[in-house]
Structure formats: C-alpha cells, structure tokens
N, C-alpha and C positions, 0 to 999 in steps of 0.2 A: 504649513504649505497649503494655501487655498487653490484648488484646481478647477473651480466652477467655470470660470470664463474660458480657460484653455480646453476643458472638456466640451463645453458648448460649441466652440469652434470646430473641434475634432468631429463631433457628431454632425454638424452642418456639412462637413466635407465628406461624410459617410465613412469616417475612419475612427470608430470608437476603439480605444485601447482595450484589449482583452487577452485572456489566456484560456487555453483548454488544458486541463490537468487530467492526465490519464490514470486509469486504474491498473491494478496488477492481479495476476494469478500468483498465489503463493503455493507452498507445498511443504515437503519435509524441511524443517527449520523455522516454520512459522510459529510464532509466540516466543521464540528465542530472542526476538528484538525487543520484547517488553523490558522495561528498565530493571525489574526485579530479577528476570531470568538472565539478562546480560551480566548483572553483578554477581548472582549466585553461582553461575556456571563458568565464570571467567577466571583464568589464572595466567600468570606470566609464562609464556612458552619457553622452551629451551633454545630455540633458534633465534638469531638476531632478527629483530622486527623490521629492519630496513633492507633485508635481503630476501628476495624471492628466488630460491635456488632453481626452481623449474615450474612448469605450468601446473603440476599436481598440487603445489602448496601443501604438502604433506604435514608440515609443522603446524598447520591450523586445524588439523583433524578434530581436536578436542575443544576447540573454541566455539562459542555460540555464533551461529551464522544463519543467514537466510538467503535463498535465491528468489529474486523478484523477476517476474515475466510481465513486461508492459503490454497491455492490450488496448485496443481502440475504443474502449468505453471510458466514460469519465464525466467531468463537469466543465461546462463553459461558464466563464466569469467575465462580465462586461462592466467596465467602469463608465458610469453615466454622470452627467453634471447634476449637482444638488445645491441646496441652499448654502450660502456662505457660512463658514464656521460650523457647519453641521455635517454629519456623516451618517450613512445608512447601509444596511445589508439586507437584500431581499432574496428569498428563495422561492422560485416559481413552483418547484416540486412539492415543497413542504408548506407552501402558502403562509410564509412568515415574512415580517418586515420589521426590523429593529432599527432604531435611530437614536441619536443623541447629539449633544453639543460636543464638538471636538475638545478634548482635554477633560471631559467630565464623564467618561464611560466607566461604570462600575464593573469590577472583575467578577462576573457571575456566569453561570452556564449559558444563559440566553444570549449573553453579549460576547461570546468567545470570538466570533469572527469580527464583530465591531471593534473589539479591543485590539485586534491586529492593525486595523486602520489607524487607530489612535496611537499605537506604539510608533508607527512611522511618521506621526505628526501630520497626517493628511486631513483635509477638510474640503467641503464643497464637492463631495464625491459620494456616489452610491454604487455599491457593487451588486450586480444582479446575477444570481446563480441559477443554472438549469442543467439537468442531466442531458447528455447528448444521445442517450438511449433510455427510453422509459423502462425497459425490462431489467435494468440494473438497480432499481430501487431496493434498498435493504438486501443486497445480494451477497454480501460477504467479500466484495472485491476491493474493500478499503475505501469506500465512497466518502465517508466523513473526513478521513485523513487526506484524501485527494483534494477535497474542497478546501480544507484548511490550508494545505500546502499551496494550492493554487492562489488563494487569497494572499498568502505571504509573498509569493513570487510576484504577483501583479502589484501589490503595495510597494514592494522593494524596487521594482522598475520605476514606478511613478515617483518614488522618493529619491531616485538617482543611484540606486544600488549600494546602500550603506552596508548591507550584510553580505557575507560570503555564502556559498552554497551550503556548507556544513552548518553555519549559523541558522540558515532558513530551516533546515531539517530539525535542528534543536528547538527553534522557536515554535514551529508547527506542532511538534510532538508535545512539548511542555504545555502549550496553550490548551490543547485538547484534553490532555489528561489532568492537569492541575486545576482546571476549571470544572472538572467533573463531567465532561461531555462523553467520554468513553475511556476504557482502559486501552492504551495504545503505546506503541514503542517507537521505532524509527524506520521500520520496514517500508510502509506505504509512503511515508514522507520522502525517504531516499529514492524510492521508485519514481516519484513525480519529478524530482530534481534531476536524476541521472538517466533513467529509462533503460530500454534494452532488456536483454536476458543477462542479468547481472548477479554475481555472487557477492554478498556482503559479509565480511567478518567484522563483528561488532567490538568496539572498544568503549566501554561504558564511562570511563574516566579520561578518555583521550589516549593517544598512543604513547606508551612509556618512552621517555627520552626525547619527546617532542613537546615542549611546554606550550607551544602555540595551539595545540589541539585540545578538544574537550568533548562534552557529551554531543552525540550526533555524528562522531567520527567513525568511519568504517574503512576497511581495506577492500577495494573493489576490483573485481575481475570480470571482464566480458566472457561469457561461456560459449555463446553461439553468435556468429556474425550474421548480419541481416540477410546475406545471400542464402543462408541455410535455414531461415525461419520456416520455410515450407515443410521441411522434414518434421519439425515439431508440430506444426498446425495440422498435419495429416494424422497425427497420433493423439490429438487432444480435442476435447469438446467441453463446453460448459452447459449444464442444464440447471434450471431453477426448479426447486421443489414446489413452488407456489406458496410457501410459508415464509413469513418474516421471522426474524430472530434478533435478539439483543446479544451482540458479541460480549458485552460486559458480563452478562449472566454466566456464560461459559468460561470466559477468561478469569473471573473471580474464583471459580471452582479450581481451575488449574493453579492459580496463585496460592490458594489455601493448601493445596496438596504439596506445593513446593516446601512448605514449612514442616511437613511430617517426614519421618525417616523413610517410610514406604514410598511416598510420593516423590521425594527427592531422588531416590534411586531409580525411579522410572524416568524422571525428567533428565537425569544425568546421562541417560542413554541417547538422548536426542541428537547432540552435536555430531556423533559419529555417523548416524543415519543420514543427517543433513549433508555431511561430507560425501557420502556415497551417492546421494542424489545429485550433488554438484558435479561429481566426477562422471556419473552416468550421462548427464547432459553434455558435458564438455567433450567426452569421447564418442558420443553417439551410441552408447551401450544402453539400448532401450529396455532390455530385460532388467538391468540394474536399476534403471529409473523406476520401473514398475514395482520391483521388490522393495525399494526404499519407500515408495509411497505407501505400500501395504503395511510395512513395519511401523512407520510413523503414525499411520491412522490407528493401528491397534493400540499403541501406547496412549494416544490421545483419548481413545474410547475407554481404556482402562482407568484413566484419570477422571473422566467425566462421561457418564453413561448417556447424557443428553446430546453429546457431540454428533451422533449419527441420526438424530431425530428427523424424520421426513425423508431420509435417503436410504432406508433399509431395502426397499424393493429395488432401487437403482443399483445397490451393491450386488444383490442376488443376480440381477440380469447381467451385470458386467462380468461377474466371476464365471457365469455360465458360458461366456464367450472369450475367456482368457484375458479379460480387461480388469481394471480396478477403478475405484473412485476415491476422491478426497474432498470432503466438505471444505469449502473455502472460508477464510476468515476464522471465526470461532465455531462455525458449524451450528447445529441446532436449527436447521432451516436454511433458506437462502440458496445460493448457488453452489454447485458441486462440480469439481473438476473430474472429467472422465478421461481415462488414459488407456491406450491400447498399444501394444508393441506392433501388431499387425493392422495397418490402416483399413484393410477390408473388414476385419472383425469389428473395428470401431464403427465403421459405416453401418454395418448390420445392427450394432447396438444402438446407434443414433436413431435408426428407424423404429426400433422397438420402444425406446424411451419416449419417442413422440407419441406412439400409440398409447402409452401409459399416462399420457397427459402431463408429462414433465415439459417445461418450456425450454426450447433450445435458445441459447444466447449466442448468436454468431459473433465471431471476433477475428481480428487479425493482430499479430504481434507487431509491436512498434519499436523502432530503435530509439525514439526520444520519449521522455517522460512528460513533456509538456510542449505546447506550441504557443508562441507569442504573436500577437497581431497589432499592427499600427503603433509600434513602440520603437524607440523612445517617443514620448509625447513632446512634440516641438511647439514652441511659441510662434505665433504668427508674426 
C-alpha cells in the first residue's frame, strides 16, 4: 500500500496523520507482565474465568497482574510522505534514521520499528518520532514500548485496521523482545492501547475456554474513574535521579533469579502484593497502597541489589516524612515514583528533593493511552 501521494496531500492540507502514545507509571506487579513471569507464576484458578463475582476479583489474587497508570508523557509519531516503495523511521531524540525498500526489511534490532511498517505492507511513508517531554528520556516510564506500540497503532490505522487491540499488544511486545531491543512484556503496550488507571490480569496463553484469545490477552478493570484522578495526583510525584539505566540489565538479573529455588520463592510472593496494591487504589486505602509499594520494592531489591542505585537518598528523605519510593521500570537509575498518604507531607518532600538536585517530572493522569490525529487518511 503506497501512501506517498495521499500523505503529500494530507501535509499540504496541514493534516498529517499522527498518534501520541502515552507512558505509564508502574508499581507493585511490574515485571509480572514479562513473558517468563506470566508463564512461571500462572495457574488455572478455581473460579470460573467468565464470572466476575464482585469488584474485589478475589479469585485473581494469586495470578500475575500489573496496574498501569497512564500519564501525559510519551512519544509523538507523525506519518510523512516518502519515496515510493520505500519506508523509513526517524527518531529526533536519538538522532537515528533507518530506511529500506518495502518488502526487503531484515529482522534485526536496528530495524525493529521499520519492520512494523513492513508487516502492515506500507510504503511511501516515513514515521518521525519525538518525545513530548525531554525529561522522560531513559526514565523507566516504558518509553521504548510506548514508541513501539504507537508505531503499531499508527501503521494499523493507515492499513485499515487489520489487527485487533490485543493483536497490537502482542505484536508490539514480540517485536521489541524477539528482535533484542529490550526485555519486555505486555504492560506498557497494554497501557498505550487501553489507558487509564487499569488493573491487568495476565493470560500468557490466552484465556482458557476462549480459543479466539492468545498472547497479549488480559482481564482488565478500571480502578479509578477520571473524576477521582486528583486524589491520586495529590499523593504521587515522579523524580528523575539524573542517571540513565538499562532496564535489560536489571530485568535479566530478575529472570535469572526466577530459575533458582530461592529466587522463585521471592518472586512467587509478588502477585499477592500486587493484588493489595490494586485493592488499595480501588478502595482509596492509601495506607495499603503505601505498604504494598514498600513490600514490593524490598523484594525487588533483595532480588537485584542494583535496583535502588541512584535513589538511596530519595528513599531516606521519603521515609523521614512518612512517604515511600518506587524506582520505575527496572530501576537502577531513571525515574522514581514518590508516594505519600498525606498530600502535605508529599509536598514537603517534593521541596526537599528539588533541593537535593533530583529533577521533578510533572505529570497528569490520563484516561486514554493514545490520541490519534487526522485519521482515517482519506483520499482526495
């Protein structure tokens, strides 16, 4: 499908097709979306899978899950006209530009986003990527997965939506991990597709009894409605340590620990803590939220000592004020979630962390995981 002439007309009208794919804040339950953890910690529950008895979803307590909180940082992706039968992907933040003839894209790490365009049969198009906030570079907010998922969403729109939402989650996740870009699961990808403050219960092989489902499937529940986002925002902050980190380095340590008896017994505690985090958010029990963050962080630190690198002083300052911290993504640098039950204590902590030269990353919670512009692409 050659789009060069249609995109040229769209740009002349000032209507370039584009998408903004938003990032997420994770918390207790993060890393349980990784393929290995989904599979290792999952077992058929006693309750019927197609019945949600009540809002507590107690029957999912021992299943791997993650809560995603969509925030207004992320990546803008614009489709521009390009040479016929050619495709390209340019990143303004990373100063890269890869290109190839449509149908001839080799499957390697450098071509992972270009390969997405090729999968959808597109040509005559270049995708241009840029962060909407410069402070989120290498921040542990799921940036690479947001970019990958955004490319999948925009390519899917330009191709006439051949894939479902779940298929897009699966495609983005597999493309990033299988081509060696990073160790990733389905958390960030699902967040970009579905958005909001969402609880995801993972089904690594699809939902039993539903043959039409597969990898990327999740049981989703909205925990907090948009009208109540302010209650969360007053108790949360994000600070960047000023250090960059590779999530793959930390994730690989956690994966190795999963294969040892001691590591497995620590990992197996995670789903119950993630469930408590979920319930604390759903019911507004902020003390329960704080305690689940603390317990989950301690397990992650026991599994990988580098997890807290760069955030040690931040933790000390937080605990002195009755707050706590949670390094985002795989930790080891980057952004850190700061949480406080009392908004006034959190405000005092924010002032102190700014003095300590940590960078405040302002954010607002969003109900949508992505926004589309000037789509569908119409012919003149």
